[in-house]
C-alpha atoms as one frame of an Amber mdcrd trajectory, in Angstrom:
protein
  40.377  59.670 -15.912  36.623  58.980 -16.611  35.226  58.524 -20.425  31.554
  59.012 -21.035  30.135  56.314 -23.403  26.703  55.286 -24.618  25.046  52.632
 -26.621  22.397  53.333 -29.566  19.217  51.721 -29.719  19.977  50.506 -32.583
  23.162  48.403 -31.058  21.047  47.243 -28.338  18.547  45.628 -30.838  21.049
  44.037 -32.797  22.766  42.579 -29.287  19.023  41.527 -28.736  18.974  39.902
 -31.882  22.264  38.387 -31.852  21.648  36.543 -28.321  18.231  35.491 -29.606
  19.835  33.712 -32.788  22.347  32.153 -30.554  20.081  30.654 -28.058  17.906
  29.534 -30.948  20.461  27.625 -32.145  21.522  26.431 -29.130  17.648  25.010
 -28.409  17.687  23.776 -31.916  20.598  21.511 -31.287  19.172  20.476 -27.877
  16.252  19.545 -29.579  18.485  17.356 -31.835  19.936  15.604 -28.949  16.263
  15.287 -27.415  15.163  13.444 -29.901  17.936  11.000 -29.750  17.549  10.823
 -26.275  14.227   9.603 -26.780  15.493   7.109 -29.125  17.667   5.844 -26.909
  15.138   5.545 -23.862  12.736   3.716 -26.533  15.782   0.776 -26.851  16.377
   0.897 -22.876  12.449   0.352 -22.691  12.188  -2.571 -24.974  15.555  -4.041
 -23.607  13.583  -3.909 -20.423  10.627  -5.973 -21.963  13.149  -8.465 -23.616
  14.721  -8.675 -20.023  11.519  -9.600 -18.409  10.431 -12.968 -20.130   8.880
 -15.696 -18.410  11.741 -17.538 -16.758  10.218 -21.001 -15.998   9.296 -21.252
 -20.023  12.944 -20.601 -20.674  14.081 -23.020 -18.113  12.362 -26.194 -18.785
  11.468 -25.691 -22.742  14.059 -23.081 -23.941  11.006 -20.593 -25.135  11.326
 -17.079 -25.025   7.889 -15.363 -24.269   6.800 -12.548 -22.410   3.848 -12.986
 -20.185   0.842 -10.783 -20.300  -1.498 -10.459 -17.268  -5.101  -8.676 -16.821
  -8.043  -8.671 -18.929  -8.533  -7.113 -21.929  -8.871  -3.100 -20.821  -5.724
  -3.219 -19.319  -3.960  -6.609 -20.730  -0.583  -4.703 -21.061  -0.889  -2.737
 -17.681   2.443  -4.349 -16.428   4.443  -3.615 -19.473   3.524   0.011 -19.477
   4.654   0.360 -16.039   7.598  -1.708 -16.617   9.163   0.278 -19.437   7.889
   3.642 -17.750   9.687   2.905 -14.774  12.799   1.930 -16.734  12.686   5.489
 -18.356  12.317   7.193 -15.637  15.048   5.444 -13.603  17.285   6.174 -16.357
  16.546   9.681 -16.362  16.976   9.960 -12.536  20.651   8.513 -12.618  21.462
  11.308 -15.218  20.551  13.883 -12.776  22.041  12.212  -9.511  24.820  13.809
  -7.559  22.946  17.168  -7.879  24.447  17.564 -11.879  22.345  19.275 -14.264
  21.162  17.708 -17.412  20.329  19.397 -20.085  18.509  16.437 -21.694  15.690
  15.027 -19.839  12.673  13.649 -21.430   9.469  11.792 -19.547   7.610   9.235
 -20.822   4.061  10.565 -21.699   2.486   7.615 -22.887   3.171   3.778 -24.095
   1.001   1.999 -26.272   1.101  -1.495 -27.927  -0.160  -1.179 -31.393   0.337
  -4.949 -32.705   0.993  -8.131 -30.730   1.196 -11.883 -31.560   0.513 -14.517
 -28.852   2.280 -17.908 -29.155  -1.208 -19.726 -29.936  -1.757 -17.275 -32.956
  -2.102 -19.166 -36.126  -2.419 -22.712 -34.958   0.812 -22.058 -32.597   2.940
 -20.958 -34.941   5.330 -18.676 -32.899   5.789 -21.445 -30.688   6.728 -23.918
 -33.302   9.018 -21.205 -34.799  11.209 -20.785 -31.697  11.282 -24.643 -31.119
  12.599 -25.204 -34.469  14.974 -22.603 -33.849  16.220 -24.148 -31.061  17.019
 -27.811 -32.748  18.852 -25.859 -35.442  21.256 -24.474 -33.024  21.772 -27.549
 -30.762  21.703 -30.357 -33.013  24.210 -31.494 -35.888  23.355 -31.396 -39.175
  24.501 -34.669 -40.019  21.435 -36.123 -37.305  18.686 -34.020 -38.758  19.681
 -35.380 -42.403  19.614 -39.200 -41.195  16.062 -38.883 -39.282  15.023 -36.784
 -42.304  15.630 -39.889 -44.486  14.159 -42.552 -41.804  10.683 -40.262 -41.600
  10.427 -39.581 -45.014  10.945 -43.001 -46.482   8.845 -44.994 -43.941   5.773
 -45.611 -45.503   3.793 -45.702 -42.262   0.204 -45.664 -42.976   0.447 -48.237
 -45.928   2.257 -50.715 -43.419  -0.515 -50.069 -40.856  -3.015 -50.845 -43.302
  -0.994 -54.047 -43.931  -0.907 -54.869 -40.598  -4.782 -54.791 -40.081  -5.184
 -56.873 -43.474  -2.783 -59.670 -41.898  -4.720 -60.116 -38.777  -7.739 -60.012
 -40.400  -6.561 -62.579 -42.442  -5.468 -64.728 -39.599  -8.903 -64.321 -37.979
 -10.652 -65.298 -41.871  -8.574 -68.334 -41.739  -9.588 -69.978 -38.105 -13.041
 -69.052 -38.807 -12.884 -71.231 -42.038 -11.508 -73.972 -40.378 -13.577 -74.074
 -37.575 -13.187 -72.690 -33.883 -13.319 -76.266 -32.411  -9.409 -75.973 -32.785
  -9.121 -72.960 -30.945 -10.681 -74.300 -27.796  -8.378 -77.747 -27.691  -5.239
 -76.127 -28.513  -4.861 -78.291 -31.854  -3.745 -77.661 -35.602  -6.396 -76.051
 -37.264  -8.774 -78.950 -37.794 -10.471 -81.750 -35.691  -7.557 -83.169 -34.146
  -3.795 -83.165 -34.393  -2.197 -84.911 -37.327  -0.896 -88.603 -36.609   2.829
 -88.541 -35.851   3.702 -89.575 -39.011   1.961 -86.895 -40.855   3.881 -84.211
 -39.171   6.307 -81.754 -41.332   9.490 -83.772 -41.695  11.787 -81.041 -41.776
  14.158 -80.473 -38.695  13.056 -77.432 -37.919   9.702 -77.737 -37.807   9.825
 -81.241 -35.925   9.406 -79.466 -32.595   6.567 -77.277 -33.484   4.864 -76.657
 -29.893   1.853 -74.677 -31.057  -0.030 -73.666 -33.965   0.966 -70.096 -34.682
  -2.450 -68.930 -36.094  -4.059 -70.064 -32.628  -1.188 -68.728 -30.648  -2.039
 -65.522 -32.289  -5.845 -65.571 -31.756  -4.942 -66.414 -27.949  -2.306 -64.056
 -26.845  -4.429 -61.302 -28.354  -7.107 -61.624 -25.780  -4.339 -60.819 -23.041
  -4.465 -57.259 -23.893  -1.875 -55.272 -25.848   0.217 -54.050 -23.267   0.588
 -57.352 -21.363   2.149 -58.881 -24.492   4.873 -55.960 -24.841   5.791 -55.053
 -20.886   5.064 -55.706 -17.473   2.031 -54.307 -16.027   3.633 -53.191 -12.802
   5.629 -50.372 -14.474   3.205 -48.794 -16.538   2.277 -45.392 -15.224  -1.488
 -44.605 -14.264  -1.197 -41.278 -14.227  -4.580 -39.529 -15.721  -5.126 -35.619
 -16.334  -7.963 -33.644 -17.420  -7.950 -31.715 -20.941 -11.125 -29.809 -20.713
  -9.569 -26.462 -20.205  -6.811 -27.448 -22.748  -5.507 -25.098 -25.489  -7.441
 -27.000 -27.654 -10.986 -27.216 -25.661 -11.037 -23.505 -24.864 -11.851 -20.047
 -26.426  -8.378 -18.968 -26.842  -7.012 -14.994 -26.730  -5.833 -13.894 -29.810
  -3.380 -11.048 -31.171  -3.726  -8.520 -33.958  -0.598  -9.506 -35.673  -1.044
 -10.442 -39.285   1.291 -13.385 -40.241  -0.225 -16.497 -42.090   0.902 -20.045
 -40.785   3.475 -21.494 -43.236   5.963 -24.132 -42.532   7.792 -26.734 -44.668
   8.395 -30.543 -44.144  11.848 -29.746 -42.661  10.576 -26.884 -39.912   7.897
 -29.726 -39.131  10.769 -32.153 -38.505  12.609 -29.593 -36.337   9.565 -29.415
 -34.464   9.494 -33.042 -34.107  12.812 -33.356 -32.608  12.373 -30.387 -30.451
   9.480 -32.638 -29.014  11.740 -35.447 -28.408  14.078 -33.367 -26.311  11.676
 -31.609 -24.433   9.196 -34.332 -23.592   8.937 -37.445 -21.758   8.234 -41.015
 -23.012   8.116 -44.544 -21.524  11.839 -45.221 -21.703  12.667 -41.872 -20.563
  10.447 -41.484 -17.845   8.857 -38.011 -16.416   7.743 -38.816 -12.939   7.548
 -35.204 -12.071   5.236 -34.168 -14.991   1.496 -34.379 -15.215   1.550 -37.583
 -17.496   4.499 -39.592 -17.697   4.232 -40.628 -21.288   4.189 -37.163 -23.281
   5.684 -38.155 -26.477   2.889 -41.136 -26.641   0.167 -38.072 -25.377   1.101
 -35.984 -28.689   0.547 -39.147 -30.865  -2.554 -40.585 -28.669  -4.178 -37.272
 -27.328  -6.058 -39.439 -24.727  -6.330 -38.248 -20.884  -4.269 -40.866 -19.395
  -0.610 -43.104 -19.473  -2.219 -46.218 -20.072  -4.560 -45.308 -23.100  -1.642
 -42.988 -24.829   0.626 -45.935 -24.649  -2.032 -48.232 -25.968  -2.007 -46.307
 -29.065   1.523 -46.012 -29.615   2.095 -49.883 -29.128  -0.791 -50.659 -31.406
   0.428 -48.687 -34.093   4.029 -50.022 -33.463   2.679 -53.577 -33.665   1.031
 -52.839 -37.003   3.935 -50.948 -38.597   6.466 -53.760 -37.524   3.879 -56.521
 -38.792   3.840 -54.901 -42.342   7.721 -54.811 -42.391   8.247 -58.375 -41.175
   5.854 -59.907 -43.485   7.430 -58.335 -46.618  10.648 -59.648 -45.243   8.911
 -63.121 -44.820   7.679 -62.893 -47.972  11.088 -62.656 -49.437  13.150 -64.960
 -47.449  12.800 -68.549 -49.233  13.452 -70.582 -46.537  10.760 -69.218 -44.092
   8.062 -68.877 -46.764   9.064 -72.836 -47.336   8.407 -73.565 -43.828   5.239
 -71.949 -43.621   4.188 -73.692 -46.816   4.934 -77.022 -45.524   2.931 -76.498
 -42.175   0.387 -75.153 -44.080   0.114 -78.351 -46.270  -0.115 -80.611 -42.984
  -2.728 -78.598 -41.775  -5.153 -78.475 -44.793  -4.384 -81.957 -45.639  -5.819
 -82.810 -41.845  -8.629 -81.349 -43.003  -8.737 -82.448 -46.287  -8.455 -79.365
 -48.126  -4.811 -79.324 -49.326  -5.823 -77.103 -52.108  -6.080 -74.188 -49.853
  -2.427 -74.246 -48.476  -1.607 -70.979 -50.091  -4.019 -69.095 -48.291  -3.429
 -70.752 -44.990   0.608 -70.152 -46.206   0.111 -66.698 -45.810  -2.009 -66.399
 -42.861   0.768 -68.175 -41.341   3.157 -66.099 -42.302   1.166 -63.331 -40.860
   0.779 -64.908 -37.230   4.893 -65.244 -37.744   5.371 -61.722 -38.751   2.997
 -60.847 -35.373   5.075 -62.858 -32.825   8.297 -61.083 -34.334   6.353 -57.679
 -33.946   5.367 -58.349 -30.686   9.489 -59.356 -29.929  10.512 -56.002 -31.539
   8.298 -53.832 -29.743   9.170 -55.599 -26.420  12.638 -54.460 -27.311  12.210
 -51.289 -28.094  10.521 -50.504 -24.867  13.108 -52.222 -23.230  15.897 -49.658
 -24.426  17.036 -51.875 -27.295  17.171 -51.289 -31.560  15.057 -52.540 -34.073
  16.311 -52.242 -37.986  13.399 -50.776 -40.161  14.309 -53.556 -42.669  15.469
 -56.740 -41.291  18.077 -59.149 -42.403  18.247 -62.893 -41.985  20.788 -62.501
 -38.882  18.419 -59.761 -37.285  15.233 -62.252 -37.304  14.777 -63.625 -34.006
  11.506 -65.869 -33.720  10.895 -69.265 -35.126   7.958 -70.618 -36.229   8.371
 -73.616 -33.880   8.343 -71.515 -30.598   6.693 -68.278 -31.511   5.315 -68.222
 -28.148   9.150 -67.531 -26.719   8.588 -64.036 -28.726   6.701 -63.131 -25.010
  10.161 -63.255 -23.425  12.172 -61.343 -25.887  14.473 -58.270 -23.984  16.705
 -55.948 -25.100  20.446 -57.490 -25.252  23.999 -57.068 -26.860  22.254 -58.333
 -30.277  19.818 -55.351 -30.497  22.200 -52.242 -30.639  21.465 -51.650 -34.362
  18.763 -49.946 -35.900  16.467 -47.320 -34.787  15.606 -46.963 -31.165  12.000
 -46.347 -29.622  12.363 -42.744 -29.920  13.081 -42.726 -33.672  10.150 -45.049
 -34.133   8.473 -42.099 -32.289   9.358 -39.742 -34.535   7.935 -41.877 -37.426
   4.452 -41.817 -35.885   4.698 -37.940 -35.305   4.659 -37.649 -38.911   1.439
 -39.198 -39.179  -0.480 -37.076 -37.070  -1.690 -33.351 -38.204   0.990 -30.586
 -37.295  -2.002 -28.612 -35.703  -2.796 -31.379 -32.972   0.828 -31.732 -32.224
   1.476 -28.177 -31.623  -1.846 -27.703 -29.256  -1.006 -31.085 -27.317   2.335
 -30.079 -26.870   1.398 -26.558 -25.670  -1.275 -28.563 -23.287   1.671 -30.160
 -21.620   3.721 -27.296 -21.241   0.631 -25.406 -19.222  -0.127 -28.301 -17.479
   3.693 -28.496 -15.941   4.174 -24.857 -15.509   0.749 -23.858 -14.326   0.771
 -21.226 -17.176  -1.715 -20.122 -19.980   0.101 -20.138 -23.744  -2.500 -17.738
 -24.815  -0.962 -15.054 -22.312   2.284 -15.814 -23.714   3.794 -12.585 -26.289
   5.929 -14.074 -29.181   6.424 -10.168 -30.577   4.896  -6.651 -30.320   5.110
  -3.409 -31.903   4.838  -0.674 -29.413   4.859   3.166 -29.874   6.352   5.805
 -27.334   5.494   9.505 -26.799   7.959  11.361 -24.812   7.785  15.059 -23.680
  10.416  17.430 -23.069  10.586  21.093 -21.978  12.117  23.718 -23.512  15.634
  25.174 -21.921  17.394  28.007 -23.905  14.012  29.053 -25.843  13.095  31.087
 -22.918  16.006  33.582 -23.788  14.841  34.037 -27.226  13.222  37.554 -27.441
  12.375  37.472 -31.028   8.367  36.906 -31.950   5.521  36.362 -29.085   5.270
  32.730 -29.143   6.303  30.860 -26.057   6.903  27.010 -26.183   5.931  24.891
 -22.997   6.651  21.563 -24.301   8.592  19.155 -26.861   6.779  16.173 -27.868
   8.592  13.037 -29.473   7.216   9.563 -30.791   8.997   6.369 -31.634   8.382
   2.881 -32.396  10.089  -0.224 -31.711   9.460  -3.953 -32.453   9.969  -6.619
 -29.796  10.900  -9.783 -30.737  11.449 -13.032 -28.255  13.259 -15.796 -29.620
  16.701 -17.216 -30.598
């Protein structure tokens, strides 16, 4: 049996209103989900950038940077494309296999608002990453030990003392005439008679006057004193386009360069672990003596090694002379020889200054022995004891034959002395020179390396349920969402 029915206009309008409200709520919920989807896409895009770090920098130097390319106009073109591709790829996965996806958002624009380069603020980002690496890889007690060594070593005062000692020997030789140098005798016109030689057994076998010996060996060349010339690297490189020589690109990240003494030491330890030196050779590098370059800043291995050896000799001279002046027996030996020398020329009242010059020459001979041992892989204590003293006043020339052996295992090695020398070079110079080496070895530019950036993202999505809403005349064509992400590189 059929029944007739009817729907009033009011009821129809009510149904339309209810449907519109329902679809409006669905669209509102979808918009909230679209915002979450845009946030998720931002994280995926940022992760894509972090995963595209410069691989050689990490492999060889444990540094994480993103390498930019292009000119100022399209500097980040690769980065934008990388992130857009990542967003679109993830969206494509969601709609694969003909599944309907309710939350499609598309990358509309990506902009880098701020960024920091490795060379900005004097290489602050580079130093910070280097220090972080050391914190994670070196034991704390080792750091404390090195900290005590570098902070207690009065390097500059010791070097000045060494310079004064060498000048003192020079003055004494000039005072007593240069004829003795040509003849190889003690300072004076001739050798003293046999009966006038010092009577102490330890001086009766004196082979050569230490003052004249020191003057003579200094003419050989500093590297010839401490190592075999055939083993010295002859590599040389051009620094005309180095980090500290060219106009660098710069970022717009606002951060002041500030690092304390501890961070500075950590950076020095990083350099020791990642750059080679004369005792740990890097034949595949542009320079074999990289740590020496950090200290010397010269263009060749030979020149840099000369700088380091010269400074090591001066430091050891200052330390060794300080020890000799406290050793009563050795001071007496020097005084006895000085009395014999001054008596031979009729000036015994000048025995005291001659004694100091003899001690300085003796300290120089011991310093040559010390540096030879260090370069041979041995150790030398910063402050010596009587048992650790190697040279004798009678045979100062024997220091030219010194090498590392079982008796030279106590004290500091060559790399520890390099740490002391690094402490005397400005932090900015070491940082720039370290980046110079990295650029040469990897053929990269450190002012293209981005350490951090702030990116803004804009996304677009189209309405879905809103088209079913019949209330009002407005029609939405697109939704726009924006996000920001800070991308940091580091450990």
